[in-house]
TORDREN-553401 format. One line per field, with one value per residue (C-alpha): residue in one letter; x, z, y. Coordinates in pm, whole numbers, padded with zeros to 5 digits. Layout:
<atoms>
residuo = c(a, ...);
c1 = c(X, ...);
c3 = c(Z, ...);
c2 = c(Y, ...);
</atoms>
This chain:
<atoms>
residuo = c(x, x, x, x, x, x, x, x, x, x, x, x, x, x, x, x, x, x, x, x, x, x, x, x, x, x, x, x, x, x, x, x, x, x, x, x, x, x, x, x, x, x, x, x, x, x, x, x, x, x, x, x, x, x, x, x, x, x, x, x, x, x, x, x, x, x, x, x, x, x, x, x, x, x, x, x, x, x, x, x, x, x, x, x, x, x, x, x, x, x, x, x, x, x, x, x, x, x, x, x, x, x, x, x, x, x, x, x, x, x, x, x, x, x, x, x, x, x, x, x, x, x, x, x, x, x, x, x, x, x, x, x, x, x, x, x, x, x, x, x, x, x, x, x, x, x, x, x, x, x, x, x, x, x, x, x, x, x, x, x, x, x, x, x, x, x, x, x, x, x, x, x, x, x, x, x, x, x, x, x, x, x, x, x, x, x, x, x, x, x, x, x, x, x, x, x, x, x, x, x, x, x, x, x, x, x, x, x, x, x, x, x, x, x, x, x, x, x, x, x, x, x, x, x, x, x, x, x, x, x, x, x, x, x, x, x, x, x, x, x, x, x, x, x, x, x, x, x, x, x, x, x, x, x, x, x, x, x, x, x, x, x, x, x, x, x, x, x, x, x, x, x, x, x, x, x, x, x, x, x, x, x, x, x, x, x, x, x, x, x, x, x, x, x, x);
c1 = c(-00328, -00500, -00627, -00585, -00757, -00645, -00664, -00470, -00116, 00185, 00408, 00756, 00947, 00704, 00559, 00207, -00078, -00224, -00582, -00581, -00575, -00292, -00241, 00027, 00207, 00176, 00005, -00209, -00104, -00365, -00195, -00414, -00486, -00288, -00458, -00453, -00638, -00903, -00963, -00988, -01246, -01446, -01434, -01575, -01866, -01928, -01900, -02156, -02402, -02356, -02405, -02728, -02858, -02740, -02810, -03076, -02983, -03249, -03523, -03880, -04194, -04278, -03976, -03661, -03519, -03435, -03165, -03147, -02951, -03224, -02968, -03090, -02874, -03179, -03235, -02866, -02894, -03210, -03032, -02737, -02969, -03156, -02828, -02722, -03053, -03014, -02671, -02811, -03096, -02849, -02642, -02943, -03147, -03075, -03198, -03519, -03605, -03505, -03684, -03501, -03447, -03296, -03073, -02950, -02872, -02661, -02323, -02290, -02641, -02588, -02276, -02458, -02761, -02552, -02359, -02678, -02860, -02578, -02604, -02984, -02958, -02724, -02963, -03289, -03244, -02943, -03143, -03345, -03148, -02803, -02485, -02454, -02809, -02720, -03044, -03115, -03383, -03714, -03540, -03470, -03118, -03101, -02781, -02913, -03151, -03454, -03713, -04047, -04207, -03969, -03621, -03651, -03597, -03972, -04046, -03796, -03918, -04280, -04187, -03992, -04275, -04562, -04404, -04536, -04836, -04808, -05157, -05116, -05076, -05363, -05120, -04897, -04791, -05038, -05010, -04989, -04874, -05190, -05185, -05331, -05316, -05478, -05747, -05825, -05731, -05451, -05355, -04990, -04952, -05079, -04844, -04554, -04650, -04660, -04323, -04165, -04299, -04171, -03829, -03828, -03892, -03627, -03366, -03343, -03330, -03662, -03745, -03741, -04091, -04245, -04569, -04475, -04788, -05003, -04787, -04822, -05200, -05217, -04985, -05218, -05521, -05378, -05058, -05069, -05290, -05004, -04682, -04774, -04798, -04419, -04363, -04187, -04378, -04565, -04415, -04749, -04875, -04546, -04531, -04165, -04006, -03994, -03756, -03440, -03192, -03299, -03524, -03639, -03704, -03496, -03551, -03546, -03849, -03930, -03931, -04129, -04395, -04421, -04467, -04743, -04933, -04898, -04825, -04585, -04662, -04347, -04387, -04190, -04266, -04373, -04118, -04330, -04377, -04096, -03817, -03818, -03870, -03505, -03381, -03624, -03495, -03138, -03222, -03387, -03074, -02846, -03043, -03062, -02682, -02616, -02599, -02947, -03119, -03302, -03375);
c3 = c(-00735, -00961, -00897, -01143, -01118, -01262, -01162, -00868, -00936, -00740, -00568, -00632, -00339, -00075, -00246, -00157, -00399, -00444, -00412, -00768, -00669, -00748, -00659, -00852, -00905, -00541, -00515, -00220, -00084, 00010, 00336, 00534, 00901, 01142, 01202, 01580, 01542, 01315, 01547, 01843, 01656, 01565, 01927, 02050, 01809, 01940, 02297, 02227, 02077, 02375, 02615, 02440, 02483, 02841, 03008, 02993, 02689, 02442, 02522, 02439, 02429, 02797, 02942, 02814, 02733, 03056, 02924, 02967, 03293, 03450, 03603, 03751, 03916, 04112, 04244, 04336, 04523, 04699, 04813, 04939, 05127, 05278, 05395, 05539, 05724, 05862, 06002, 06141, 06306, 06493, 06599, 06694, 06879, 07202, 07054, 06937, 07277, 07487, 07536, 07456, 07829, 07869, 07567, 07710, 08041, 07878, 07743, 07490, 07353, 07352, 07136, 06895, 06880, 06823, 06539, 06368, 06446, 06300, 05971, 05964, 06047, 05753, 05521, 05635, 05852, 05732, 05450, 05705, 06031, 05877, 05935, 06305, 06372, 06380, 06199, 06006, 05956, 06004, 06102, 06474, 06607, 06778, 06967, 07196, 07493, 07328, 07234, 07085, 07175, 07451, 07452, 07664, 07503, 07512, 07358, 07076, 07001, 06984, 06748, 06525, 06517, 06446, 06329, 06376, 06184, 05961, 05816, 05734, 06101, 06344, 06640, 06502, 06713, 06661, 06736, 06504, 06532, 06425, 06140, 06341, 06046, 05794, 06047, 06107, 06474, 06453, 06235, 06145, 06408, 06676, 06556, 06576, 06935, 07034, 06867, 07067, 07387, 07292, 07212, 07553, 07745, 07530, 07631, 07279, 07201, 07183, 06961, 07142, 07233, 07186, 07383, 07577, 07791, 07480, 07354, 07689, 07676, 07324, 07431, 07720, 07491, 07209, 07311, 07677, 07614, 07425, 07530, 07897, 08097, 08104, 07747, 07857, 07607, 07634, 07491, 07502, 07244, 07059, 07166, 07195, 07478, 07373, 07646, 07546, 07271, 07043, 06750, 06489, 06216, 06348, 06596, 06370, 06379, 06017, 06078, 06403, 06251, 05958, 06205, 06396, 06084, 05874, 06125, 06107, 06053, 05986, 05921, 06063, 05876, 06066, 06031, 06165, 05877, 05679, 05914, 06112, 06492, 06572, 06350, 06512, 06856, 06736, 06591, 06919, 07119, 06862, 06854, 07233, 07244, 07025, 07327, 07383, 07512, 07843, 08119);
c2 = c(-13280, -13525, -13874, -14154, -14492, -14822, -15183, -15324, -15433, -15553, -15299, -15431, -15270, -15398, -15699, -15578, -15533, -15187, -15069, -14945, -14578, -14340, -13973, -13789, -14116, -14221, -14559, -14672, -15007, -15260, -15358, -15603, -15551, -15772, -16103, -16058, -15726, -15880, -16174, -15940, -15735, -16047, -16162, -15829, -15871, -16222, -16095, -15820, -16067, -16299, -16010, -15904, -16258, -16317, -15982, -15708, -15504, -15397, -15146, -15243, -15029, -15066, -15249, -15421, -15762, -15942, -16177, -16552, -16518, -16305, -16069, -15740, -15476, -15362, -15713, -15733, -15402, -15519, -15835, -15633, -15396, -15690, -15841, -15505, -15468, -15820, -15730, -15406, -15593, -15810, -15508, -15294, -15555, -15370, -15042, -15204, -15343, -15039, -14708, -14384, -14325, -14673, -14614, -14284, -14454, -14727, -14602, -14885, -14835, -14459, -14489, -14719, -14488, -14175, -14342, -14455, -14130, -13920, -14110, -14077, -13706, -13652, -13834, -13676, -13366, -13167, -13007, -12805, -12806, -12777, -12970, -13043, -12916, -12545, -12455, -12138, -11875, -12056, -12382, -12438, -12467, -12806, -12728, -12452, -12477, -12315, -12578, -12480, -12814, -12928, -13079, -13392, -13732, -13796, -13454, -13500, -13852, -13734, -13451, -13689, -13940, -13702, -13377, -13025, -12896, -13204, -13238, -13609, -13707, -13655, -13665, -13392, -13095, -12811, -12442, -12143, -11787, -11605, -11355, -11067, -10829, -11064, -11154, -10787, -10806, -10548, -10258, -10197, -09922, -10160, -10435, -10191, -10104, -10471, -10526, -10244, -10396, -10741, -10597, -10430, -10753, -10924, -10667, -10519, -10148, -09965, -09668, -09336, -09227, -09573, -09617, -09930, -09907, -09937, -10220, -10397, -10360, -10506, -10787, -10875, -10867, -11078, -11258, -11360, -11664, -11832, -11660, -11604, -11285, -11246, -11364, -11684, -11897, -12226, -12543, -12724, -12477, -12437, -12071, -11960, -11765, -11399, -11289, -11474, -11390, -11676, -11587, -11836, -11579, -11289, -11006, -10699, -10471, -10550, -10925, -10900, -10675, -10918, -11203, -11025, -10916, -11232, -11509, -11804, -12171, -12371, -12743, -13034, -13359, -13668, -13947, -14233, -14475, -14312, -14420, -14742, -14724, -14804, -14521, -14277, -14377, -14333, -13991, -13892, -13977, -13811, -13485, -13484, -13518, -13216, -12987, -12854, -13166, -13138, -13385);
</atoms>
């Protein structure tokens, strides 16, 4: 194929001028774009220029052009959130004025608190405690009746407000499972003996030939001060009951020996200052309603 060039001329069959290009005798017509299309294109250019002037559009070194209208999507969102909070304040006035016990005693306030608490739980708590509060390894199940720090409304509210082992709050729940191995207080063989004893009082199988008397003696020497003489735990100290079938990290020998030797110190963040008081009350009532709350 060859290309020939010559000046534009008139194409007789169509009455259109040509561009002056020809390929193997085929001429290229210079057909103009439809006027409506051109005007539409020009209008989009004008619209873009107007938009650049009226709204935030061009990036600068440290910010951006704000536009003559001063519009801001962030400001619009802030206004919407303020309006939403105002409506919530009207609806939750009763929650603000009542204590968690008063809320739980009032069916209407309870329904309102549970609805708000469920939303707050999904936003802030599901990541650790799971959907519906079922928990996971290292994260307490909020639907059973085992509570490390207590499961009354007052207990739950205090834990929400100040957390557990949260270093940024001087009223946080405190209490650690000591690392007896790291501290040089037990050797592995001793830890294994204690574990066999703990498994025995929990109703779990015990290795044949295990020296439970030795394990009991070590338990009395090192564990009774927190877990009690019968292993029932102490919620004031955050020491769990070792005799039930509920285990935060698991009940296998490997896990229990690891716990005794290296300790455990899970953290629950303090929500005071991060969530407003009404939301914390609502969360308290919602968590209490999940099935494991205590009177």
